[in-house]
TORLO-84132 format. One line per field, with one value per residue (C-alpha): x, z, y; residue number from 1; residue in three letters. Coordinates in Angstrom, 1 decimal. Layout:
REM TORLO-84132
xx X_...
zz Z_...
yy Y_...
seq NUM_...
type ALA_...
END
This chain:
REM TORLO-84132
xx 82.2_81.3_79.7_77.6_76.4_75.6_73.7_71.7_70.9_69.7_67.6_66.0_65.2_63.6_61.4_60.3_59.5_57.3_55.9_54.8_53.3_51.3_50.3_48.7_47.3_45.6_44.3_42.6_41.1_40.5_38.8_36.6_35.9_34.5_31.6_31.4_28.5_26.4_27.2_26.1_22.9_22.2_22.4_19.9_21.9_20.3_22.1_22.6_24.2_26.5_27.6_28.2_30.1_32.4_33.0_33.6_36.0_38.1_38.1_39.1_41.8_43.4_42.9_44.7_47.8_49.0_49.1_50.6_53.3_54.2_54.3_56.5_59.1_58.8_59.2_61.2_58.8_58.3_58.1_55.8_53.3_53.5_52.8_49.9_48.3_48.6_47.1_44.1_43.8_43.9_42.2_39.1_38.3_37.8_36.1_33.3_32.3_31.2_29.2_25.5_24.4_25.1_26.3_28.9_30.0_30.2_32.6_34.9_34.8_35.9_38.5_40.0_40.5_41.9_44.4_45.6_45.9_47.9_50.5_51.0_53.2_55.6_55.8_56.5_59.2_61.0_60.6_62.1_65.4_65.6_64.6_67.6_69.8_67.7_66.2_63.3_61.0_61.9_61.6_58.2_57.1_58.1_56.3_53.1_53.3_53.4_50.6_48.4_48.8_46.9_44.4_43.5_43.6_41.6_38.3_38.7_39.0_35.9_34.1_35.0_33.7_30.4_30.2_30.4_27.5_29.6_28.3_29.6_30.6_32.5_34.4_35.4_36.5_38.6_40.4_41.9_44.5_46.2_45.8_47.8_50.4_50.8_51.3_53.7_55.9_55.8_57.2_59.9_60.9_61.0_63.4_65.6_65.7_65.2_66.7_65.8_67.2_70.7_70.2_70.2_73.9_73.8_71.0_69.7_70.1_67.1_65.1_63.0_60.1_58.8_60.0_57.8_58.4_56.7_53.6_53.5_53.8_50.9_48.8_49.5_48.8_45.6_44.3_44.9_43.2_40.2_39.6_40.1_36.8_36.6_36.0_32.7_31.4_32.7_31.1_27.8_27.9_28.5_25.8_23.3_23.8_26.2_29.1_29.5_27.3_27.3_29.4_32.3_32.4_34.7_36.7_37.4_38.4_40.8_42.3_42.7_44.5_46.8_47.7_48.2_50.9_52.7_52.5_54.0_57.1_57.5_56.8_59.1_61.9_61.5_61.4_64.8_66.2_64.4_63.2_60.0_58.7_57.3_54.6_53.6_53.3_51.3_48.9_48.2_47.7_45.5_43.3_41.8_40.1_36.9_35.5_36.4_34.8_31.7_31.0_32.4_31.2_32.9_36.3_36.7_35.6_38.2_40.9_39.6_39.9_43.5_44.4_42.8_45.0_48.1_47.3_46.9_50.2_52.0_50.4_51.3_54.9_56.2_54.3_55.7_59.2_59.2_58.4_61.4_63.7_62.2_62.2_65.0_65.0_64.1_60.8_59.5_56.9_55.4_55.7_53.9_51.2_50.6_50.8_48.4_45.9_45.9_45.7_42.8_40.9_41.1_40.0_37.1_35.9_36.4_34.5_31.6_31.4_31.6_28.8_26.6_27.6_26.7_23.1_23.0_24.9_27.5_29.0_29.6_31.3_33.7_34.6_35.3_37.4_39.6_39.9_40.8_43.4_45.0_45.2_47.9_50.2_51.5_51.9_53.9_56.0_56.7_57.7_60.0_61.7_62.2_63.2_65.9
zz -54.0_-54.5_-51.1_-52.0_-55.2_-53.4_-50.7_-53.3_-55.1_-51.9_-51.0_-54.5_-54.3_-50.9_-52.2_-55.2_-53.0_-50.7_-53.8_-55.1_-51.8_-52.0_-55.6_-54.6_-51.4_-53.3_-55.9_-52.9_-50.9_-53.7_-55.7_-52.6_-52.0_-55.6_-54.6_-50.8_-50.8_-53.2_-51.2_-47.9_-49.6_-50.9_-47.4_-46.2_-45.0_-45.6_-47.4_-44.0_-42.6_-45.6_-45.2_-41.4_-41.9_-44.6_-42.7_-39.4_-41.0_-42.5_-39.2_-37.2_-39.7_-39.5_-35.8_-35.0_-36.8_-33.9_-31.6_-34.1_-35.1_-31.5_-30.7_-33.7_-32.5_-28.9_-29.5_-32.7_-33.9_-37.3_-39.1_-36.5_-36.6_-40.4_-40.8_-38.3_-40.1_-43.5_-42.3_-40.8_-43.7_-46.4_-44.9_-43.9_-47.7_-48.7_-45.3_-46.7_-48.9_-45.7_-44.2_-44.3_-42.5_-43.2_-39.6_-39.8_-43.2_-41.6_-38.9_-41.6_-43.7_-40.5_-39.7_-43.2_-42.6_-39.2_-40.5_-43.1_-40.4_-38.2_-40.8_-42.6_-40.2_-39.5_-43.2_-44.2_-41.5_-43.0_-46.5_-45.3_-44.5_-48.0_-49.8_-48.1_-50.6_-53.7_-53.2_-50.9_-53.6_-56.2_-53.7_-52.4_-55.9_-57.2_-54.3_-55.1_-58.8_-58.1_-55.5_-58.1_-60.6_-58.0_-57.4_-61.1_-61.7_-58.6_-59.5_-63.1_-62.1_-59.9_-62.8_-65.1_-62.6_-62.4_-66.2_-66.7_-64.2_-61.2_-57.7_-55.0_-52.9_-55.7_-56.3_-52.6_-52.6_-55.7_-54.0_-51.6_-54.3_-54.4_-50.6_-50.1_-52.7_-50.9_-47.5_-49.0_-50.6_-47.4_-45.5_-48.1_-47.7_-43.9_-44.4_-46.9_-45.0_-41.3_-40.4_-43.0_-40.7_-41.6_-45.1_-43.8_-43.2_-42.2_-39.8_-38.3_-34.6_-32.5_-31.2_-28.1_-29.8_-33.3_-34.8_-35.7_-39.4_-39.0_-37.5_-40.1_-42.8_-41.3_-41.2_-44.9_-45.9_-43.8_-46.0_-49.1_-47.6_-46.4_-49.9_-51.8_-52.9_-52.5_-55.7_-54.4_-54.3_-57.8_-59.0_-57.2_-59.3_-62.5_-61.6_-61.6_-65.3_-65.3_-67.7_-68.4_-68.6_-65.9_-67.8_-67.9_-64.1_-63.4_-66.5_-65.3_-61.9_-63.5_-65.5_-62.3_-60.6_-63.6_-63.6_-59.8_-60.3_-63.1_-61.2_-58.1_-60.1_-61.8_-58.7_-56.6_-59.1_-59.2_-55.4_-55.2_-57.7_-57.1_-53.5_-51.7_-54.3_-56.4_-53.8_-53.9_-57.7_-57.5_-55.0_-57.2_-60.3_-58.7_-57.0_-60.5_-60.6_-58.8_-61.3_-64.2_-62.6_-61.2_-63.9_-67.1_-69.8_-70.8_-71.9_-69.0_-66.5_-67.9_-67.5_-64.0_-63.1_-64.5_-62.3_-59.4_-60.1_-60.3_-56.9_-55.4_-56.9_-55.4_-52.0_-51.9_-52.9_-51.8_-48.6_-47.2_-48.6_-46.9_-43.5_-43.8_-44.4_-41.4_-38.7_-37.1_-37.9_-34.3_-34.4_-37.9_-37.0_-34.6_-37.1_-39.8_-37.4_-36.3_-39.9_-41.3_-38.5_-38.9_-42.7_-42.4_-39.9_-42.2_-45.2_-43.3_-42.1_-45.5_-47.3_-44.9_-45.3_-49.1_-49.1_-47.2_-49.6_-52.6_-51.4_-50.9_-53.9_-56.2_-56.7_-52.9_-52.9_-55.8_-54.1_-50.8_-52.5_-54.4_-51.7_-48.9_-51.1_-52.0_-48.3_-48.2_-50.6_-48.2_-45.4_-47.6_-48.8_-45.2_-44.6_-47.6_-46.4_-42.8_-43.9_-46.3
yy 12.9_9.2_9.1_12.2_10.6_7.3_9.2_11.2_7.9_6.3_9.3_9.4_5.7_6.3_9.1_7.0_4.0_6.2_7.8_4.4_3.6_6.8_6.0_2.7_4.3_7.1_4.6_2.9_5.7_8.2_5.4_4.8_8.5_8.8_6.5_6.8_9.3_7.3_4.1_5.6_6.8_3.3_2.0_4.5_7.5_10.9_13.8_15.5_12.4_12.1_15.7_15.3_12.1_13.6_16.8_15.0_12.5_15.3_17.3_14.2_13.3_16.7_17.1_13.8_15.0_17.2_14.2_11.8_14.3_15.0_11.3_10.5_13.1_12.1_8.4_8.5_5.8_7.3_4.0_2.4_5.3_5.5_1.8_1.8_4.8_3.2_-0.1_1.7_4.1_1.4_-1.6_0.4_0.8_-2.9_-3.4_-1.2_-4.1_-5.9_-3.1_-3.9_-0.7_2.9_3.6_0.9_2.2_5.7_4.4_2.9_6.2_8.1_5.4_5.8_9.6_9.0_6.5_9.1_11.7_9.4_8.5_11.8_13.8_10.9_10.0_13.6_13.9_10.9_12.3_15.6_13.8_12.3_15.5_17.2_15.4_15.5_19.0_19.8_21.1_18.4_15.6_16.6_17.4_14.0_12.4_14.4_13.6_9.8_10.3_12.0_9.1_7.0_9.8_9.9_6.1_5.1_6.8_5.8_2.1_2.4_4.2_1.3_-1.2_0.6_1.1_-2.7_-3.1_-3.9_-3.0_-0.6_-3.6_-5.2_-1.9_-1.6_-5.3_-4.8_-1.9_-4.5_-5.2_-1.7_-1.5_-4.7_-3.5_-0.2_-1.9_-4.4_-1.8_0.2_-2.8_-3.2_0.5_0.0_-3.0_-1.2_2.2_1.6_5.0_7.7_10.4_9.2_10.5_14.1_14.5_18.2_19.0_22.2_22.7_21.9_24.8_25.0_26.6_27.3_30.6_33.6_32.7_29.4_30.9_33.6_31.0_29.0_32.1_32.8_29.3_29.4_32.2_30.1_27.1_29.1_30.5_27.3_25.9_22.1_20.2_18.8_22.3_22.9_19.6_20.6_23.8_22.0_19.4_22.3_22.5_25.4_25.5_21.8_18.7_16.0_13.5_16.0_16.5_13.4_14.2_17.7_16.3_13.8_16.7_18.7_15.8_15.4_19.1_18.8_16.2_18.1_21.4_19.7_18.7_22.1_24.2_21.9_22.3_26.0_26.2_24.7_27.2_30.4_30.1_31.0_33.4_30.6_30.0_33.6_33.5_30.2_31.8_34.8_32.6_30.0_32.7_33.3_29.9_30.9_33.5_31.2_28.1_29.7_32.4_30.9_28.6_25.3_26.7_29.2_26.5_24.2_26.9_27.5_23.8_23.8_26.8_25.0_22.0_24.2_25.7_22.2_21.0_24.0_23.5_19.8_20.2_23.7_23.9_20.7_21.5_24.9_23.3_21.0_24.1_26.0_23.4_21.3_17.6_16.7_18.6_18.1_15.5_18.0_20.8_18.8_17.8_21.5_22.7_20.1_20.6_24.4_24.0_21.5_23.7_26.7_24.6_23.2_26.7_28.2_25.3_25.6_29.3_29.1_26.5_29.0_31.8_29.7_29.4_33.2_34.5_32.9_36.4_36.7_33.3_34.3_37.6_35.8_33.1_35.6_38.1_35.7_34.0_37.3_38.2_35.5_37.4_40.1_37.6_35.2_38.1_39.0_35.3_35.4_38.6_37.3_33.8_35.0
seq 1_2_3_4_5_6_7_8_9_10_11_12_13_14_15_16_17_18_19_20_21_22_23_24_25_26_27_28_29_30_31_32_33_34_35_36_37_38_39_40_41_42_43_44_45_46_47_48_49_50_51_52_53_54_55_56_57_58_59_60_61_62_63_64_65_66_67_68_69_70_71_72_73_74_75_76_77_78_79_80_81_82_83_84_85_86_87_88_89_90_91_92_93_94_95_96_97_98_99_100_101_102_103_104_105_106_107_108_109_110_111_112_113_114_115_116_117_118_119_120_121_122_123_124_125_126_127_128_129_130_131_132_133_134_135_136_137_138_139_140_141_142_143_144_145_146_147_148_149_150_151_152_153_154_155_156_157_158_159_160_161_162_163_164_165_166_167_168_169_170_171_172_173_174_175_176_177_178_179_180_181_182_183_184_185_186_187_188_189_190_191_192_193_194_195_196_197_198_199_200_201_202_203_204_205_206_207_208_209_210_211_212_213_214_215_216_217_218_219_220_221_222_223_224_225_226_227_228_229_230_231_232_233_234_235_236_237_238_239_240_241_242_243_244_245_246_247_248_249_250_251_252_253_254_255_256_257_258_259_260_261_262_263_264_265_266_267_268_269_270_271_272_273_274_275_276_277_278_279_280_281_282_283_284_285_286_287_288_289_290_291_292_293_294_295_296_297_298_299_300_301_302_303_304_305_306_307_308_309_310_311_312_313_314_315_316_317_318_319_320_321_322_323_324_325_326_327_328_329_330_331_332_333_334_335_336_337_338_339_340_341_342_343_344_345_346_347_348_349_350_351_352_353_354_355_356_357_358_359_360_361_362_363_364_365_366_367_368_369_370_371_372_373_374_375_376_377_378_379_380_381_382_383_384_385_386_387_388
type MET_THR_ASP_ARG_ILE_THR_GLY_LYS_SER_ASN_ALA_LEU_ARG_PHE_VAL_VAL_LEU_ILE_GLY_VAL_VAL_SER_LEU_PHE_ALA_ASP_MET_THR_TYR_GLU_GLY_ALA_ARG_SER_ILE_THR_GLY_GLN_TYR_LEU_GLY_SER_LEU_GLY_ALA_SER_ALA_THR_ALA_VAL_GLY_ILE_ILE_ALA_GLY_PHE_GLY_GLU_LEU_ALA_GLY_TYR_GLY_VAL_ARG_VAL_LEU_SER_GLY_TYR_LEU_SER_ASP_ARG_THR_ARG_GLY_TYR_TRP_THR_ILE_THR_ILE_ILE_GLY_TYR_VAL_ILE_ASN_LEU_LEU_ALA_VAL_PRO_ALA_LEU_ALA_LEU_ALA_GLY_ARG_TRP_ASP_LEU_ALA_ALA_CYS_LEU_VAL_ILE_ALA_GLU_ARG_LEU_GLY_LYS_GLY_ILE_ARG_ASN_PRO_ALA_ARG_ASP_ALA_MET_LEU_SER_HIS_ALA_THR_HIS_GLU_VAL_GLY_ARG_GLY_TRP_GLY_PHE_GLY_LEU_HIS_GLU_ALA_LEU_ASP_GLN_ILE_GLY_ALA_VAL_SER_GLY_PRO_LEU_ILE_VAL_GLY_ALA_VAL_LEU_PHE_PHE_LYS_GLY_THR_TYR_ARG_TYR_SER_PHE_ALA_LEU_LEU_LEU_ILE_PRO_ALA_LEU_LEU_ALA_ILE_SER_ILE_LEU_LEU_VAL_ALA_ARG_PHE_LEU_TYR_PRO_SER_PRO_GLN_ASP_MET_GLU_VAL_THR_ARG_GLN_ASN_SER_ALA_GLY_SER_PHE_SER_LYS_VAL_PHE_TRP_LEU_TYR_LEU_ALA_GLY_VAL_GLY_PHE_ILE_ALA_ALA_GLY_TYR_ALA_ASP_TYR_PRO_LEU_VAL_ALA_TYR_HIS_PHE_GLY_LYS_GLY_TYR_ALA_ILE_SER_LYS_GLU_TRP_ILE_PRO_VAL_PHE_TYR_ALA_ILE_ALA_MET_GLY_VAL_ASP_GLY_LEU_ALA_ALA_LEU_VAL_CYS_GLY_TYR_LEU_PHE_ASP_ARG_THR_GLY_PHE_GLY_ILE_LEU_VAL_GLY_ALA_ALA_VAL_ILE_SER_ALA_ALA_PHE_ALA_PRO_LEU_VAL_PHE_PHE_GLY_GLY_PHE_SER_PRO_ALA_LEU_ILE_GLY_VAL_ILE_LEU_TRP_GLY_ILE_GLY_MET_GLY_ALA_GLN_GLU_SER_ILE_MET_ARG_ALA_ALA_ILE_ALA_ASN_MET_ILE_SER_SER_GLU_ARG_ARG_GLY_THR_ALA_TYR_GLY_ILE_PHE_ASN_THR_GLY_TYR_GLY_PHE_CYS_TRP_PHE_ILE_GLY_SER_ALA_LEU_MET_GLY_LEU_LEU_TYR_ASP_ILE_SER_ILE_THR_SER_LEU_VAL_ILE_PHE_SER_VAL_ALA_ILE_GLN_LEU_CYS_ALA_VAL_PRO_VAL_LEU_LEU_LEU_VAL_ARG_ARG_GLN_TRP_THR
END
């Protein structure tokens, strides 16, 4: 009994340590992402170039996850790949302060996304071992909640710098501080927990191929991703003078990020106690964000943003937790890589399509968003039935 308590305490400390790493990491790159578009523009990049850079960075970041996940399982170098990814991901941000041309800055923006893609599957595989002891949903939910503290504070810090007449370059340079803190804490975690896989005492047997349930699950989640409007599109809509004034746009985003963190904790806790059905419920609830955000006034738009945050929190906690329960420990890096790449591809295609639909008809965008997300429900119910 004492060994079990000790093991659970160690696992919880590991989750918190990695969560604090994510907190400072998100503070770094989410702070940067809040001004990257404007910064590229100030260096002479066109709007088309900014859109291509952002889209290609996301696509490359998701695409590399298949390779990094496979390599982490093949080499068992989870820590090595995680550390390399974080170093690229985080140090690319303060390096933007030194970029004197927009094409150099573009390379650093893409490098930041690639670094995140490299480290995520290996990191999530290590987290999956620790969450076996503390609860899959709760563990990933706690990690996401800490992550979102950084996602909220980073843009606010950058906003404060600009408010007090600081420059874009100074903002990027200042973000070197949380970047170094994240890397330092990551190295401490590596020293204290060299073999996170030892925390998962009871492991699933290795399988030669992924089950039908995994692919069904990926399809269901793909529907959700395809119908989930990116916040930049929501902000673009708000910036046109609909629903809210411009000064409220970053405030709404901060609210969404706060709700995301809280929802991750709640949904993760409920996942451990009630099972897969909580993801189905979250999918139905969050599908209502689109009509509220794109059709409503101030109050409906605020409710819509809150629902958007609830959906994001559920996705970031339950979706990762479910993978850990489906896949053997020896293949989780590969599984997270495939899952994240498929998710990112569906998100990219859906976002591009909704951008086109917005220019044609906002009504058609809303119908598409709600309908494609609800398509996930029967698929996820089928996953729930076959899984249990």
